[in-house]
Structures are given as structure tokens and as C-alpha cells.
N, C-alpha and C positions, 0 to 999 in steps of 0.2 A: 503493501498498499504507499509507502513510503516515496516512491522515485512519483506517486500521484500529487504530489502533495509539493515537490518541488521544480524548478525554472532551471535550467539543465545547458545555456553559455555559460564557458570556461571565465573567470576569471580571478583575475592574482592576489586575490585577497587571503592570507594567512590568519588569521583572526579567529578564534573556536569558539568566541563569543563573540554575541553585538548586541545593542541595546532595539527591542523588535519595536516597529513603531506598525497599526494597523490598518489597513484601510480598506472601506466598506466601495462596495461599487453596488449599487441599489440600479432601483426604476423598475419601471411597470412591465409584464410577461413580453419579449420576444425585442428587447430594449438593444439586445446582444452585448449579457454580464457572460457568460459561460464561453462566446469569440474574443472575449479582452481577458479573458484568464488563457484559452488556446494557446494566443499570441504571447506574452508576458513569459508562460512558458519557452518558448522557442528568442522570446530577446534577453531577458536573466538572466542572470548567475543563481546558481543553485540556494544562494541565501537569501534567496528571493521564496517565501515559500508560495503558493496558491491553494485557498480551499475553494471547493467544490459547490456547489449549493446545497444548505440539507435538507428542503424539501424533493432537489429532483434524486439523493441518497434514498431519504424516507420511501418515497411512494414508486421510485424503479423495485425498489425491493421488495414490493410489495404489502407497506403497507396500507392499511382499508383510507380510502378516501372517500368516505360520505360526508354527504352535503347537511347534514341535521349539526343543529347546537351542540349535543354532546360531540358530532363527528369531527368535526373543525374545531372542537378546543383540544381534541386529547392528542389534532395533530398538530396546532402550533405548538402544544406546550413539548411533542416529542423533536419536531424543527431547531426548538430555540436550546435544545438541550444536547442535542446534535452539534448545533453551534457556540456552542459553550467549550462542550468537550476537543473538537476541533482546537480551538484558541488555546487552548491551553494547554492542549498536547504539542503546538510548534511555539511558543513564549518557555514551558519547561525544556525545550531542545536548546534551548539556548545559542543556534548558529545564526538563525535567520536576526536578518536584519528589517525587514519585511515582510508582513501577512497580508495582501492580498486577496480581501472576503467576497463573498459569488452572493450579496449579500449580507447583514449584521440584524445582529437582536434585533433589535426595536420593528423592522419590516415585518417581524409577528403582529406589532398594533394593524396593518390594515388590512388582515384577513382575522384580525381578531373577532365571533362573532359580538364580545361584548362590548360594553364599554372600558377604555382605555384605562380607565382607576382598578379594572377589572384583569384585567391582565398584565400591573405592575402586582399586583392582589397572589394573582396565582401563581408565579414565578420567583417571587419574592425579592421584586429587584427596582431599583428607582428608574423614572429620566433619566436624571445625572448623572447618575453613577454609567448607564449604556454608553450616555454621550460621548465622557472622558473618556470610555475605553476603545474608543476610535478616532485618528490622528485626523485623518481625511473622510469623507466622503464627497464620493462620486457620483453624481447622478444619473446615469442615459435615460433621456426622455423615452418613451416607448412611442416607435412608427405609427402611422395613421396607415392604412393596408392601401390606400396609395402609394404609400412611403415607402412599402416594402412589411410590412405584416405578417407572418404566416406561420400557423401551426408542423413547422417542420417538428420542434421537438414532444417525445410521444406526450410526455409527461405535462404539456401546456392544453387547456381546456379550456382558455376563456376567447370569447369572440373580441376583433379589431374593437369595439368603442368598452369593453367592458374592460382588457386594457387600455387603454385609457384613462378609466375609473380608478383604475386601482393607481396607475401609474398619480394619479393625483391625491389617495392619500398617501402613497408613500414618500411624496411630498413634505404632507401634512406632519406626517410619522418623525421622522427626522429634522423637523426644526428647531431652531435653536443650536444648531450645533454651529459651533463658530470656523470653522475648515471647511464649507460645504459647496459642492462646485457641481451645475448643471452642464452640460450637454446637449445641448438639439441634435435630432435627425436628422439626417440628408437623407440621398437620393443615392449616395455612392455612401457606400458604410465602411470603407476608410479615411475619409473625411475623418468621423466620427472617432473611429478608433483612434487617427492622430492624434487630435484633439488630449482624449486623455492619456495617454501613453507621456505626451508632455507635461499633462501633471504628474506624473506616476514617475517618471525621468527623476524627475527634482528631489523625489524623499529617497531616492539608493543616496547610500551614502558612497562619497569617492572612494573611498578604500574597494566599492564591489560594483564598479563599472564598469562595464563591458565594450566594444568597439561599436553595436548600434547601441548603446545607452547613452548618447551623449546628455548635460544638463541643457536643456531651455528652456526658456525664457517662454510665460505663458499667462495672459490674464482671463478667467472665465469670470461668467454673471453666476453674482450669488444670487 
């Protein structure tokens, strides 16, 4: 399992420990989060951890996906704990300088069937501590159907309209994070990806820079 957690480019860094920073890649269904992680695997060095989407791990493994109040609560609690354990795993390893997360813990707020207050109570957490848990939040906007939305992911069940609505809920879920960026969808996904990587490259410490990982300046809307 471990190789799936790390990027593959060679770097010259000889450090055995790094100060870990975590960045969330969030956004509605079809925004390109998983594609960004796969591209990061090929661009960054093994000191960058790549945390796949907890919901995909859960549902592709056969966990119940029942659209009832109880079913949605059970699923979101399970997703939260998978996310937390993956984050704990890379933190304990100490070799990672950056963890790129396909969604973060507060994404669950957008899918929780009850009030935000009950979400925090059910999981024994606070909004403040979860916001502080991540250095940066990058919100990839969900494309419209005309702009590339599709159902190629087998665990994606939302229509284009539902995906847009979820995107708005996720924006609200991460409101208040001090370092949040929004990346709009474009007809050419590579433009969207490059804007995302211009942010990610600035989070990589200089000791872990690779030939394809040059620090570029980028100003995003917040």
C-alpha cells in the first residue's frame, strides 16, 4: 500500500525527517481532484504523500451506500475516520514534507444529513481545530456539463446540477480557512491543473525540489 501514498520523482534531499504540512484539494464531484493527485505522483518526489479520497476507498470496497438518514451518517463517520487514519499514518512516518489530500475532514459537512452542530458533536471535533489541521485549501470548481462534467468515475452518482450544488456546500464547509484558493474550471483541464500546481510547488521545501518542480509565483482568488 505504501507506494500508492508517495510521489515518484527522484530528489537529492537526504533528510530522514521533515515538518509535515497538509493541503486539501476539495471541490464538487468531477472537479479533477483525483487527476491532480495522479499528476502530483509523477511530478513530485517521495517526500510528498498523496492521500486518496476516503469515500472512494470506502465505497469501491463495498461499503453500504444507502441514501437514508442513518445510511448517510454511518458512511460519513466511516469516511472521516479513514481520512484521519491516513493523515496519522503520514504524520508518524515523519519522512513527508507535504501531504496532498483528496478531500479533507470538513468535506464531510457538505454530505452530512443533519445540522453542522450535530456533525461536530458526532465526531468529537471542532471547526476551528479542523481548519487549523491543514495549511492550505485548494478548491477546484466543478465543471458544468457543457464544460466537461462526466460520470466516468464508477462511484460518482451525482448529476451535473447536483455536483454544482455540492460544490457550493463545500465552499461553505471550508469558509474561514485563512489560506484558501479557488481554481475555476476551464475547457482545457491542463490550464486548471497548472494553476493548481503553481500553488503546490510553492509548498514544497527547497530541499525536495525536482527539475519539474520550480517555484512559481501565483495569485489566486480567495
